[in-house]
C-alpha positions as CSV (number, residue, x, y, z in Angstrom):
1,X,126.5,52.4,160.6
2,X,125.0,48.9,161.6
3,X,123.6,46.8,158.9
4,X,119.9,46.0,158.9
5,X,119.1,42.6,160.3
6,X,116.5,41.9,157.6
7,X,117.5,39.5,154.9
8,X,117.4,40.7,151.4
9,X,115.6,38.3,149.1
10,X,117.6,38.0,145.9
11,X,116.0,37.1,142.6
12,X,116.3,33.5,141.6
13,X,118.7,32.9,138.8
14,X,116.7,30.0,137.5
15,X,113.3,31.7,137.7
16,X,114.1,34.9,135.9
17,X,115.0,35.2,132.2
18,X,118.0,37.2,131.0
19,X,115.7,40.0,130.0
20,X,114.0,40.4,133.4
21,X,114.3,43.7,135.2
22,X,113.3,45.2,138.5
23,X,110.8,48.1,138.6
24,X,112.1,51.6,138.9
25,X,112.8,52.7,142.4
26,X,109.9,55.0,143.3
27,X,112.1,57.2,145.4
28,X,114.4,58.0,142.5
29,X,114.4,61.6,141.4
30,X,115.0,62.7,137.8
31,X,118.5,64.2,137.3
32,X,119.7,66.5,134.5
33,X,122.0,64.7,132.0
34,X,124.9,66.9,132.9
35,X,124.6,66.1,136.6
36,X,124.2,62.3,136.4
37,X,126.6,60.1,138.3
38,X,125.2,56.9,136.8
39,X,124.3,55.8,133.4
40,X,120.8,56.4,132.2
41,X,120.1,52.7,131.7
42,X,121.8,49.8,133.5
43,X,122.1,46.4,131.9
44,X,119.6,43.7,133.1
45,X,122.1,42.0,135.4
46,X,123.2,45.1,137.2
47,X,119.6,46.2,137.4
48,X,118.5,43.0,139.2
49,X,121.4,43.2,141.6
50,X,121.0,47.0,142.1
51,X,124.6,47.7,141.5
52,X,126.3,50.4,139.6
53,X,126.7,49.7,135.9
54,X,129.4,51.2,133.7
55,X,127.2,51.3,130.6
56,X,129.5,49.5,128.2
57,X,128.6,46.4,126.1
58,X,129.6,44.3,128.0
59,X,129.8,46.3,131.2
60,X,132.6,46.0,133.7
61,X,130.4,44.1,136.2
62,X,129.4,41.5,133.7
63,X,133.0,41.0,132.5
64,X,134.2,40.5,136.1
65,X,131.4,38.0,136.9
66,X,131.4,36.5,133.5
67,X,127.7,37.1,132.9
68,X,125.8,37.6,129.8
69,X,125.4,41.4,129.4
70,X,122.1,42.4,128.0
71,X,120.3,45.8,127.8
72,X,116.6,46.3,127.5
73,X,115.5,46.8,123.9
74,X,113.0,49.4,122.8
75,X,109.4,48.4,123.8
76,X,106.2,50.1,122.9
77,X,104.7,50.5,126.4
78,X,103.0,53.4,128.2
79,X,103.1,54.2,131.9
80,X,99.6,54.2,133.4
81,X,98.1,54.2,136.9
82,X,96.3,51.0,138.0
83,X,93.0,52.8,138.3
84,X,93.3,54.2,134.8
85,X,94.3,50.8,133.5
86,X,91.2,49.2,135.0
87,X,88.9,51.9,133.6
88,X,90.4,51.5,130.1
89,X,90.1,47.8,130.2
90,X,86.4,48.0,131.3
91,X,85.8,50.5,128.5
92,X,87.5,48.2,126.0
93,X,85.2,45.3,127.0
94,X,82.1,47.5,126.8
95,X,83.0,48.7,123.3
96,X,83.8,45.2,122.1
97,X,80.4,44.1,123.4
98,X,78.8,47.0,121.5
99,X,80.6,45.9,118.4
100,X,79.3,42.4,118.7
101,X,75.8,43.7,119.4
102,X,75.9,45.7,116.2
103,X,77.4,42.7,114.3
104,X,80.6,44.5,113.5
105,X,83.6,42.2,113.3
106,X,86.2,42.7,116.0
107,X,89.6,44.1,114.9
108,X,92.5,41.6,114.9
109,X,93.9,41.1,118.4
110,X,90.8,42.4,120.2
111,X,89.8,39.0,121.6
112,X,93.0,38.6,123.7
113,X,93.5,42.3,124.5
114,X,91.9,42.0,128.0
115,X,94.1,39.1,129.0
116,X,97.3,40.8,127.7
117,X,96.8,44.2,129.1
118,X,99.2,43.8,131.9
119,X,102.0,43.2,129.5
120,X,101.0,46.0,127.1
121,X,100.5,48.7,129.8
122,X,103.6,48.7,131.9
123,X,103.8,50.5,135.3
124,X,107.5,51.1,134.5
125,X,107.9,54.7,133.3
126,X,111.4,53.9,132.0
127,X,109.8,51.3,129.7
128,X,107.5,53.8,128.1
129,X,108.6,54.8,124.6
130,X,107.8,58.3,123.5
131,X,105.1,58.4,120.9
132,X,104.6,61.1,118.3
133,X,101.6,63.4,118.9
134,X,101.2,63.6,115.1
135,X,100.9,59.9,114.4
136,X,98.7,59.2,117.4
137,X,95.0,58.7,117.0
138,X,92.1,60.4,118.8
139,X,90.1,58.6,121.5
140,X,86.5,59.6,122.0
141,X,85.3,60.3,125.5
142,X,82.8,63.0,124.7
143,X,81.1,62.0,121.5
144,X,78.8,64.2,119.6
145,X,78.1,64.7,115.9
146,X,81.7,63.9,115.0
147,X,84.4,61.7,116.4
148,X,86.4,64.7,117.5
149,X,86.5,65.9,121.1
150,X,88.6,68.9,120.4
151,X,86.5,71.1,122.7
152,X,88.5,69.5,125.5
153,X,91.8,69.7,123.8
154,X,93.1,66.7,121.9
155,X,92.9,63.0,122.9
156,X,94.9,60.0,121.9
157,X,93.9,56.4,121.4
158,X,96.6,53.8,121.5
159,X,94.8,51.1,119.5
160,X,97.5,48.5,120.1
161,X,97.2,48.8,123.9
162,X,93.4,48.5,123.9
163,X,92.9,46.2,121.0
164,X,90.7,48.6,119.2
165,X,91.1,50.3,115.9
166,X,91.6,54.1,116.2
167,X,89.1,54.7,113.4
168,X,86.1,53.5,115.5
169,X,84.1,56.0,117.6
170,X,80.9,56.1,119.5
171,X,78.3,58.5,118.2
172,X,75.1,59.0,120.1
173,X,73.8,62.3,118.8
174,X,70.6,61.1,117.1
175,X,70.1,57.8,118.9
176,X,73.0,55.5,119.8
177,X,74.8,53.9,117.0
178,X,78.4,52.9,116.2
179,X,80.0,54.8,113.4
180,X,82.8,52.9,111.8
181,X,84.1,56.0,109.8
182,X,86.3,58.6,111.4
183,X,85.4,62.2,111.5
184,X,88.3,62.9,109.2
185,X,86.4,61.1,106.4
186,X,88.1,57.7,106.6
187,X,86.2,55.1,104.7
188,X,87.8,52.1,106.5
189,X,87.6,51.3,110.2
190,X,91.1,49.8,110.0
191,X,92.7,53.0,108.7
192,X,94.6,54.9,111.4
193,X,94.1,58.6,111.6
194,X,96.1,61.4,113.0
195,X,95.5,63.0,116.4
196,X,92.7,65.5,116.1
197,X,93.6,68.8,117.8
198,X,90.8,71.1,116.5
199,X,87.7,71.3,114.4
200,X,86.5,72.3,111.0
201,X,83.6,74.7,111.7
202,X,81.3,76.3,109.2
203,X,80.1,79.9,109.1
204,X,76.6,80.9,108.2
205,X,77.5,81.0,104.5
206,X,78.7,77.4,104.7
207,X,82.5,78.0,104.5
208,X,84.5,75.8,106.8
209,X,87.7,76.8,108.5
210,X,90.0,75.1,111.0
211,X,89.8,76.3,114.6
212,X,92.2,74.8,117.1
213,X,91.7,73.6,120.7
214,X,92.3,77.0,122.2
215,X,89.6,78.6,120.1
216,X,86.4,79.6,121.9
217,X,84.3,78.5,119.0
218,X,85.8,75.0,119.3
219,X,85.1,74.9,123.0
220,X,81.5,76.2,122.5
221,X,80.9,73.5,119.9
222,X,82.0,70.9,122.5
223,X,79.3,72.3,124.9
224,X,76.8,72.0,122.1
225,X,77.7,68.4,121.5
226,X,77.4,67.7,125.2
227,X,74.0,69.3,125.4
228,X,72.9,67.6,122.3
229,X,74.0,64.3,123.8
230,X,71.9,64.6,126.9
231,X,68.9,66.3,125.1
232,X,66.8,63.2,124.7
233,X,66.8,62.1,128.3
234,X,66.8,65.6,129.8
235,X,63.9,67.0,127.9
236,X,62.0,63.7,127.9
237,X,62.1,63.7,131.7
238,X,61.3,67.4,131.8
239,X,58.2,66.9,129.6
240,X,57.1,64.1,131.9
241,X,57.2,66.5,134.8
242,X,55.1,69.0,132.8
243,X,54.4,72.3,134.4
244,X,55.9,71.3,137.7
245,X,59.4,72.0,136.3
246,X,58.5,75.7,135.8
247,X,60.7,76.0,132.7
248,X,59.9,75.9,129.0
249,X,61.8,73.9,126.5
250,X,64.3,76.3,125.0
251,X,67.6,76.3,123.4
252,X,66.7,74.5,120.2
253,X,68.7,76.9,118.0
254,X,71.8,76.5,120.2
255,X,71.6,72.7,119.9
256,X,71.0,72.8,116.2
257,X,74.1,74.9,115.6
258,X,76.6,72.1,116.2
259,X,79.5,72.5,113.8
260,X,78.9,76.2,113.2
261,X,80.4,79.4,114.4
262,X,79.8,83.1,113.9
263,X,82.1,85.2,111.6
264,X,81.8,87.7,108.7
265,X,85.0,86.5,106.9
266,X,83.1,85.0,104.0
267,X,81.4,88.3,103.4
268,X,83.6,90.8,101.5
269,X,84.2,94.3,102.5
270,X,82.1,96.6,100.3
271,X,85.1,98.8,99.4
272,X,84.1,98.9,95.8
273,X,80.7,100.5,96.7
274,X,82.3,103.7,97.7
275,X,82.4,106.5,95.2
276,X,85.8,107.6,93.8
277,X,85.6,110.9,95.8
278,X,84.8,109.0,99.1
279,X,87.8,106.7,98.6
280,X,90.2,109.5,97.6
281,X,93.3,109.2,99.9
282,X,93.6,113.0,99.7
283,X,90.3,113.5,101.6
284,X,91.0,113.9,105.3
285,X,88.8,114.8,108.2
286,X,88.5,118.3,109.6
287,X,90.9,119.3,112.4
288,X,88.1,119.0,114.9
289,X,87.1,115.5,113.8
290,X,90.8,114.5,113.7
291,X,91.2,115.6,117.3
292,X,88.1,113.7,118.4
293,X,89.0,110.5,116.7
294,X,92.6,110.5,117.9
295,X,91.4,111.1,121.4
296,X,89.0,108.2,121.2
297,X,91.7,106.0,119.8
298,X,94.2,106.9,122.5
299,X,91.6,106.2,125.1
300,X,90.8,102.7,123.8
301,X,94.1,101.3,122.5
302,X,97.0,103.5,123.8
303,X,97.7,105.6,126.8
304,X,94.6,107.8,127.3
305,X,96.6,110.8,126.0
306,X,99.0,110.4,128.9
307,X,96.3,109.8,131.5
308,X,97.1,106.1,132.0
309,X,100.0,105.5,134.4
310,X,101.0,102.2,132.7
311,X,101.6,104.0,129.4
312,X,99.1,101.7,127.6
313,X,99.4,98.1,126.5
314,X,99.8,98.9,122.8
315,X,101.9,101.5,120.9
316,X,101.0,103.4,117.8
317,X,103.3,106.0,116.2
318,X,100.6,108.7,115.8
319,X,102.1,111.8,117.5
320,X,100.2,114.8,119.0
321,X,97.0,116.1,117.6
322,X,98.5,119.4,116.4
323,X,101.4,117.5,114.7
324,X,98.9,115.1,113.1
325,X,96.7,117.9,111.7
326,X,99.8,119.6,110.3
327,X,101.0,116.4,108.8
328,X,97.6,115.6,107.2
329,X,97.4,119.1,105.7
330,X,100.9,118.9,104.3
331,X,100.5,115.3,102.9
332,X,97.1,116.1,101.3
333,X,98.5,119.2,99.5
334,X,101.5,117.1,98.3
335,X,99.1,114.5,96.8
336,X,97.0,117.2,95.2
337,X,100.0,118.5,93.3
338,X,100.6,115.0,91.9
339,X,97.1,114.4,90.5
340,X,98.4,112.6,87.4
341,X,100.7,110.3,89.2
342,X,99.5,106.6,89.4
343,X,101.0,105.7,92.8
344,X,101.7,107.8,95.9
345,X,105.2,108.8,96.8
346,X,106.9,107.4,99.9
347,X,106.0,110.5,102.0
348,X,102.3,110.3,100.9
349,X,102.2,106.6,102.1
350,X,102.3,107.9,105.6
351,X,98.7,109.0,105.1
352,X,97.8,105.3,105.2
353,X,98.6,105.2,109.0
354,X,96.1,108.0,109.7
355,X,93.4,106.6,107.5
356,X,93.7,103.2,109.2
357,X,93.5,104.9,112.6
358,X,90.4,106.9,111.5
359,X,88.8,103.6,110.2
360,X,89.2,102.0,113.6
361,X,88.2,105.2,115.5
362,X,84.9,105.2,113.4
363,X,83.9,102.1,115.3
364,X,84.3,103.6,118.7
365,X,81.1,105.7,118.6
366,X,78.3,103.3,118.0
367,X,76.5,103.4,121.3
368,X,73.3,104.9,119.9
369,X,70.6,102.4,118.9
370,X,71.1,101.3,115.3
371,X,74.3,103.3,115.2
372,X,76.1,100.5,113.5
373,X,73.3,98.9,111.6
374,X,74.9,99.5,108.2
375,X,77.8,97.3,109.2
376,X,80.3,99.4,107.2
377,X,81.4,102.1,109.5
378,X,84.9,103.4,108.6
379,X,85.1,101.5,105.3
380,X,85.9,104.6,103.3
381,X,88.9,105.3,105.5
382,X,89.9,101.6,105.3
383,X,89.7,101.9,101.5
384,X,91.9,104.9,101.4
385,X,94.5,103.2,103.6
386,X,94.5,100.1,101.3
387,X,94.8,102.3,98.2
388,X,97.8,104.1,99.6
389,X,99.6,100.8,100.5
390,X,99.1,99.4,97.0
391,X,100.0,95.9,96.1
392,X,100.8,94.0,99.3
393,X,103.3,91.8,97.4
394,X,105.3,94.8,96.3
395,X,107.9,94.9,99.1
396,X,110.3,97.6,97.7
397,X,108.5,100.5,99.2
398,X,107.7,99.0,102.7
399,X,108.7,101.0,105.8
400,X,108.4,100.4,109.5
401,X,105.3,102.7,109.5
402,X,103.5,100.2,107.2
403,X,103.8,97.6,110.0
404,X,101.6,99.7,112.2
405,X,99.2,100.4,109.3
406,X,98.6,96.7,108.8
407,X,98.3,96.2,112.5
408,X,95.6,98.9,112.7
409,X,93.8,97.5,109.8
410,X,93.8,94.1,111.6
411,X,92.3,95.8,114.7
412,X,89.6,97.2,112.4
413,X,88.9,93.8,110.9
414,X,88.7,92.2,114.4
415,X,86.1,94.8,115.5
416,X,84.1,93.8,112.4
417,X,84.3,90.1,113.4
418,X,86.6,89.2,110.5
419,X,89.0,87.3,112.5
420,X,90.4,85.1,109.7
421,X,91.2,88.2,107.6
422,X,92.7,89.9,110.7
423,X,94.9,86.8,111.2
424,X,96.2,87.2,107.7
425,X,96.7,91.0,108.1
426,X,98.7,90.6,111.3
427,X,100.8,87.8,109.7
428,X,101.6,90.1,106.8
429,X,102.5,92.9,109.2
430,X,104.9,90.5,111.0
431,X,106.5,89.4,107.8
432,X,107.0,93.0,106.7
433,X,108.7,93.7,110.0
434,X,110.9,90.7,109.6
435,X,111.9,91.7,106.1
436,X,113.0,95.0,107.6
437,X,115.0,93.2,110.3
438,X,113.0,94.8,113.1
439,X,112.8,91.4,114.9
440,X,116.6,91.6,115.3
441,X,116.7,95.2,116.5
442,X,117.2,97.1,113.2
443,X,115.0,100.0,114.2
444,X,114.5,102.8,116.6
445,X,112.5,102.6,119.9
446,X,109.3,103.5,118.1
447,X,109.8,100.8,115.5
448,X,110.6,98.3,118.1
449,X,107.5,99.1,120.1
450,X,105.4,98.8,116.9
451,X,106.9,95.4,116.4
452,X,106.0,94.3,119.9
453,X,102.4,95.6,119.3
454,X,102.2,93.4,116.2
455,X,103.6,90.5,118.2
456,X,100.9,90.9,120.9
457,X,98.1,90.9,118.2
458,X,99.7,87.9,116.5
459,X,99.8,85.9,119.7
460,X,96.2,87.0,120.6
461,X,94.8,85.9,117.3
462,X,96.9,82.7,117.4
463,X,95.3,81.8,120.7
464,X,91.9,83.0,119.6
465,X,91.9,80.8,116.5
466,X,94.0,77.9,117.8
467,X,96.5,78.3,115.0
468,X,100.3,78.8,114.8
469,X,101.7,82.3,115.1
470,X,103.6,84.1,112.4
471,X,106.9,84.0,114.2
472,X,108.4,81.8,116.9
473,X,109.9,83.3,120.0
474,X,113.3,81.8,119.3
475,X,113.6,83.9,116.1
476,X,113.2,87.2,118.1
477,X,116.3,88.9,119.5
478,X,114.7,92.3,119.8
479,X,115.4,94.2,123.1
480,X,112.5,94.8,125.4
481,X,110.8,98.3,125.3
482,X,113.0,101.0,127.0
483,X,112.1,104.2,128.8
484,X,112.7,106.9,126.2
485,X,111.9,110.7,126.6
486,X,108.9,111.7,124.5
487,X,107.3,108.2,124.5
488,X,104.8,106.7,127.0
489,X,105.9,104.5,129.9
490,X,106.8,101.0,128.6
491,X,105.5,99.2,131.7
492,X,102.1,98.3,130.3
493,X,103.5,97.2,126.9
494,X,106.2,95.1,128.6
495,X,103.6,93.3,130.8
496,X,101.5,92.7,127.8
497,X,104.4,91.2,125.9
498,X,105.1,88.8,128.7
499,X,101.5,87.8,128.8
500,X,101.5,87.3,125.1
501,X,104.4,84.9,125.5
502,X,102.4,82.9,128.0
503,X,99.5,82.7,125.6
504,X,101.9,81.2,123.0
505,X,103.0,78.7,125.6
506,X,99.4,77.7,126.2
507,X,98.8,77.2,122.5
508,X,101.7,74.8,122.2
509,X,102.0,73.3,125.7
510,X,99.0,74.2,127.8
511,X,97.0,71.1,127.0
512,X,99.1,68.2,125.7
513,X,102.8,69.3,125.5
514,X,104.3,69.0,122.0
515,X,107.9,70.1,122.9
516,X,110.4,67.6,124.1
517,X,111.4,69.9,127.0
518,X,107.9,69.6,128.5
519,X,108.0,65.8,128.8
520,X,109.3,65.7,132.3
521,X,106.8,68.2,133.7
522,X,103.7,67.2,135.6
523,X,100.6,66.8,133.5
524,X,97.6,69.0,134.2
525,X,97.0,72.8,134.2
526,X,99.0,73.4,137.4
527,X,102.2,74.3,135.6
528,X,100.5,76.9,133.3
529,X,98.5,78.4,136.2
530,X,101.8,78.8,138.2
531,X,103.3,80.6,135.3
532,X,100.3,82.9,135.1
533,X,100.3,83.5,138.8
534,X,104.0,84.4,138.7
535,X,103.3,86.9,136.0
536,X,100.7,88.6,138.1
537,X,102.8,88.6,141.3
538,X,105.7,90.3,139.5
539,X,103.6,93.2,138.1
540,X,104.7,96.7,139.2
541,X,102.3,98.5,141.5
542,X,101.0,100.8,138.8
543,X,99.6,97.7,137.0
544,X,98.1,95.9,140.0
545,X,94.4,95.3,140.5
546,X,93.2,93.4,143.6
547,X,92.2,89.9,142.7
548,X,89.2,90.2,144.9
549,X,87.3,92.9,143.1
550,X,84.1,92.2,145.1
551,X,83.4,94.4,148.1
552,X,85.7,97.2,146.8
553,X,84.6,100.4,145.2
554,X,85.8,99.6,141.7
555,X,86.0,103.2,140.7
556,X,88.6,103.6,143.5
557,X,90.4,100.4,142.4
558,X,90.8,101.0,138.7
559,X,91.6,104.3,136.9
560,X,93.4,102.9,133.9
561,X,91.4,101.3,131.0
562,X,94.5,99.7,129.5
563,X,95.4,98.1,132.8
564,X,91.8,96.8,133.1
565,X,92.1,95.2,129.6
566,X,95.4,93.7,130.5
567,X,93.9,92.0,133.6
568,X,90.9,90.7,131.6
569,X,93.4,89.1,129.2
570,X,95.2,87.5,132.2
571,X,91.9,86.1,133.6
572,X,91.0,84.9,130.1
573,X,94.2,82.8,129.9
574,X,93.4,81.3,133.3
575,X,90.0,80.3,131.9
576,X,91.6,79.0,128.7
577,X,94.0,76.8,130.7
578,X,91.4,75.1,132.8
579,X,88.1,75.1,130.8
580,X,88.7,71.7,129.0
581,X,88.9,70.1,132.5
582,X,85.9,72.2,133.6
583,X,83.7,70.8,130.8
584,X,84.9,67.2,131.6
585,X,83.9,67.8,135.3
586,X,80.5,69.0,134.2
587,X,80.0,65.9,132.1
588,X,81.1,63.8,135.1
589,X,78.6,65.4,137.4
590,X,75.8,64.8,134.9
591,X,76.9,61.2,134.4
592,X,77.1,60.6,138.2
593,X,73.5,61.7,138.6
594,X,72.1,59.4,135.9
595,X,74.3,56.5,136.9
596,X,73.6,57.0,140.6
597,X,77.3,57.0,141.4
598,X,78.5,57.8,144.9
599,X,80.7,60.7,143.7
600,X,80.8,64.5,144.3
601,X,82.8,67.1,142.6
602,X,84.8,67.7,145.8
603,X,86.5,64.4,144.8
604,X,87.6,65.7,141.4
605,X,91.4,65.8,141.0
606,X,91.3,69.3,139.5
607,X,88.8,70.9,141.9
608,X,91.2,73.7,142.8
609,X,92.0,74.7,139.2
610,X,88.3,74.5,138.4
611,X,87.5,77.0,141.3
612,X,90.3,79.3,140.0
613,X,88.7,79.2,136.6
614,X,85.3,80.3,138.0
615,X,87.0,83.0,140.1
616,X,88.7,84.3,136.9
617,X,85.4,84.4,135.2
618,X,83.8,86.4,138.0
619,X,86.7,88.9,137.9
620,X,86.3,89.4,134.2
621,X,82.6,90.1,134.4
622,X,83.3,92.6,137.2
623,X,86.0,94.3,135.2
624,X,83.7,94.3,132.1
625,X,81.0,96.0,134.2
626,X,83.5,98.7,135.1
627,X,84.5,99.2,131.4
628,X,80.9,99.4,130.3
629,X,79.9,102.0,132.9
630,X,83.0,104.2,132.9
631,X,83.4,107.6,131.3
632,X,86.4,108.3,129.2
633,X,89.5,109.8,130.7
634,X,89.0,112.8,128.5
635,X,85.3,113.2,129.2
636,X,84.5,116.8,130.0
637,X,80.8,116.3,130.2
638,X,80.2,117.0,126.6
639,X,77.6,114.7,124.9
640,X,80.2,114.2,122.2
641,X,82.2,112.2,124.7
642,X,79.4,110.0,125.9
643,X,80.5,107.2,123.5
644,X,83.3,106.4,125.8
645,X,80.8,105.5,128.6
646,X,79.5,102.3,127.2
647,X,81.5,101.2,124.2
648,X,83.2,97.8,124.6
649,X,85.8,96.5,122.0
650,X,85.4,93.0,120.6
651,X,88.2,91.6,122.8
652,X,86.4,92.9,125.9
653,X,83.1,91.3,124.6
654,X,85.0,88.1,123.9
655,X,86.3,88.0,127.5
656,X,82.8,88.7,128.9
657,X,81.2,86.1,126.8
658,X,83.7,83.4,127.8
659,X,83.3,84.3,131.5
660,X,79.5,84.0,131.3
661,X,79.8,80.6,129.7
662,X,82.0,79.4,132.5
663,X,79.7,80.6,135.2
664,X,76.7,78.9,133.4
665,X,78.7,75.6,133.4
666,X,79.5,76.3,137.1
667,X,75.8,76.1,137.9
668,X,75.6,72.5,136.6
669,X,78.7,71.3,138.5
670,X,78.2,73.1,141.8
671,X,75.1,73.0,144.1
672,X,75.6,76.2,146.1
673,X,76.2,79.3,144.1
674,X,77.3,82.8,144.9
675,X,74.4,85.2,144.7
676,X,76.4,87.6,142.6
677,X,76.9,84.9,139.9
678,X,73.4,85.5,138.6
679,X,74.0,89.2,138.6
680,X,77.2,88.7,136.6
681,X,75.5,86.4,134.1
682,X,72.6,88.8,133.6
683,X,75.1,91.7,133.2
684,X,76.7,89.7,130.3
685,X,73.4,89.1,128.6
686,X,72.3,92.7,129.0
687,X,75.6,93.9,127.6
688,X,75.3,91.8,124.5
689,X,71.6,92.8,124.1
690,X,72.7,96.5,124.2
691,X,75.5,95.9,121.7
692,X,73.1,94.0,119.5
693,X,70.8,97.0,119.4
694,X,73.6,99.1,117.8
695,X,73.6,96.7,114.8
696,X,76.5,94.5,116.1
697,X,75.9,91.1,114.6
698,X,78.5,89.4,116.8
699,X,76.6,90.6,119.8
700,X,73.3,89.4,118.4
701,X,74.7,85.9,118.1
702,X,76.3,86.0,121.5
703,X,73.2,87.1,123.3
704,X,71.1,84.4,121.7
705,X,73.7,81.7,122.7
706,X,73.8,82.9,126.3
707,X,70.0,83.0,126.6
708,X,69.7,79.5,125.0
709,X,72.4,78.1,127.2
710,X,71.0,79.7,130.3
711,X,67.6,78.0,129.6
712,X,69.3,74.6,129.0
713,X,71.3,74.9,132.2
714,X,68.2,75.7,134.2
715,X,66.5,72.5,133.0
716,X,69.6,70.4,133.5
717,X,70.3,71.8,136.9
718,X,66.6,71.4,138.0
719,X,67.0,67.6,137.3
720,X,70.1,67.3,139.3
721,X,69.4,69.7,142.1
722,X,65.7,69.9,142.2
723,X,64.6,70.7,145.7
724,X,62.6,73.9,146.0
725,X,65.2,75.6,148.3
726,X,67.9,74.8,145.7
727,X,65.9,76.0,142.7
728,X,65.5,79.5,144.2
729,X,69.1,80.1,143.4
730,X,68.2,80.1,139.7
731,X,64.9,82.0,140.0
732,X,64.4,85.2,138.1
733,X,64.6,87.1,141.4
734,X,68.2,87.5,142.3
735,X,69.6,87.8,145.8
736,X,67.2,85.7,147.7
737,X,69.7,83.1,148.8
738,X,73.5,83.4,149.3
739,X,75.2,80.0,149.4
740,X,78.1,81.6,151.2
741,X,80.9,80.3,149.1
742,X,81.4,77.4,146.8
743,X,80.3,74.5,148.9
744,X,79.9,71.8,146.3
745,X,78.2,68.5,145.7
746,X,77.8,66.0,142.9
747,X,74.5,64.6,141.6
748,X,74.3,61.8,144.1
749,X,74.0,63.3,147.5
750,X,70.8,62.4,149.4
751,X,67.9,64.5,148.2
752,X,65.1,63.3,150.5
753,X,62.0,62.5,148.4
754,X,63.8,63.4,145.2
755,X,62.7,60.8,142.5
756,X,65.4,58.4,141.3
757,X,67.0,59.2,137.9
758,X,65.2,57.6,135.0
759,X,66.5,54.4,133.3
760,X,68.8,55.0,130.4
761,X,69.2,53.3,127.0
762,X,72.1,51.0,127.2
763,X,74.1,53.0,124.6
764,X,73.6,56.3,126.5
765,X,74.4,54.6,129.8
766,X,77.7,53.5,128.2
767,X,78.5,57.1,127.1
768,X,77.7,58.3,130.7
769,X,80.1,55.6,131.9
770,X,82.8,57.0,129.7
771,X,82.2,60.5,131.0
772,X,82.2,59.3,134.6
773,X,85.5,57.5,134.2
774,X,87.2,60.5,132.5
775,X,89.5,62.3,134.9
776,X,90.6,64.9,132.3
777,X,94.2,63.9,132.4
778,X,94.1,63.0,128.7
779,X,93.5,66.7,128.0
780,X,96.9,67.6,129.3
781,X,99.1,64.5,129.4
782,X,101.1,64.0,126.2
783,X,101.4,60.2,126.8
784,X,98.0,59.5,128.2
785,X,96.2,56.9,126.0
């Protein structure tokens, strides 16, 4: 092969120090350690000459040429794109100017940071030393009432690279000011703090709890901080317009609830209020009531009494109605013969499973107005189950059945919006199963399926609360559910297990990877979305639902409630993966409008994932509509079965609420909307209003949040997209305009005679600059500063 005629310019021996190195070849591909044909790091001399190095000290090449053999030492650098470097340097200068303006001394080294940034932020990825996510600080790009921006996942502030102390943050909630104390309570601006990955949120009784970045409450609090930030300028401008805006100032209660979330965990179950006779474990329902409650339970959380082709997505060892009635009668008589005995025998403990099931089933028929006002439905059954289990620390009498009892009790607590208590109950169930060796297969098929049911609940609560699960996947060597005569099909349960494993992946690696094996993967949500799409593509036909649920008769598309719930969970994980970037994009659109930047959302680097997030929200609202209007599989027209027509479980409501939040944010970021989006949002509001009428306090809180946020979105959207033909999309009359897809625009496209955005206070303009320069990569990239 002929040699190239071009001359190769060799580095000058006199101009380069012994420590100089060439940049990494951009065409080089990463190779697994066991497949490498070269050493991982060549010495400096071999690197400059682009020759193969043997890797010794000194190497064979340096020995042959009698050169000094030096290898690069560890340097604390990070790899960063030039555009990101420029944005960070500009932000550094602006923050330093703000420090001087407020007469706060600059941290040591800040003065020369702008001149030294080229040496501190290297474009060489090989020179970037891994940094611990635990010891890294938290940079603020979405300030609110605290320095945390956990609503968008965690962020990291490399103070040495930018010349700023990580304890400093910008807080502009009640007028711009610089707060030198960290949100973690640091009293010194020079004290480094750990990377913040969640928030401490308080319930209505003032009790604070930790909620991680995947928690919906954490994300919603981030939206509150964002709205609170823009409140002064948004509503100041709106009041100047007066009646011309057509909207009233609303949403005060939403904005004032920053740092709070809705839960009943601090309010104890009133089990002590029940009479001794009411809490007597020997008291069981009549055969007719037993049959009705078991039918309801199987319809909502199992296999629809065999009607669901998938076999259900949970498993509960309850048996047939006739067998259950016979068992209840026998166990009740057995306990009556042992009146003087202080604790129930092992066989009588089986009653706890049925009492826990009846407690949960009592919550499934609250569709009548004020049907659940007392807030204590099923507590008598719950008290009986707890009495039969006895001391939870007494492990000698535990059986695999007790695992299902605690799991059912956790479901009951979830439905009562006691998520922290449910988190503990599921954790206890998992530890009981581990003490019995079920996680390693020491059980029959029913026991193994019960374990996997607890596993699913554990992963769901872990994702819901943003907290670690009770057991890691590496510790489980249990076989997958098998097809066994006499048990439902394992297809739905198996798909649910696989989806639960993905949710665990999202908790640990979906935003900023914490595991070493994730370092080489591309940053961003694409990897997680690909995993989710692979899960959906590999579903068997009996578990499939068309992704485009619009335009299809949904009654002909879905016949399996469990399958519908499974797909709602899948869509929710898609939303969970992308929504931090979604909120960042919304902030950027708002900032672009007020800063008059020539930018549209079509230029956002994560536009496609954001669109997928909106589509997932639309599918969940459509599926939720089907769940709410269906009749139960066992409905024979009797009024007694009408409860199955409208009842939605709390996970269903959770998915509907999160989907409505996404579509409301979508109306800020995108100009043209789908006509059906307003129908879907109004469906969500109507659903929570109906649930609130039954006495559901969780629904009462959700409907107020949605109404307040809808009012705030209308005002904010009116400022950004305020031509009359655009505002009709958000008018109370739905269906007047169909934008025909998601054609998008930012806040700076020409608007004819639209008035220019108002002038901003310097501090607020600075915050808008931070939002505009945020490309959301710090939400997903472990080594992003």
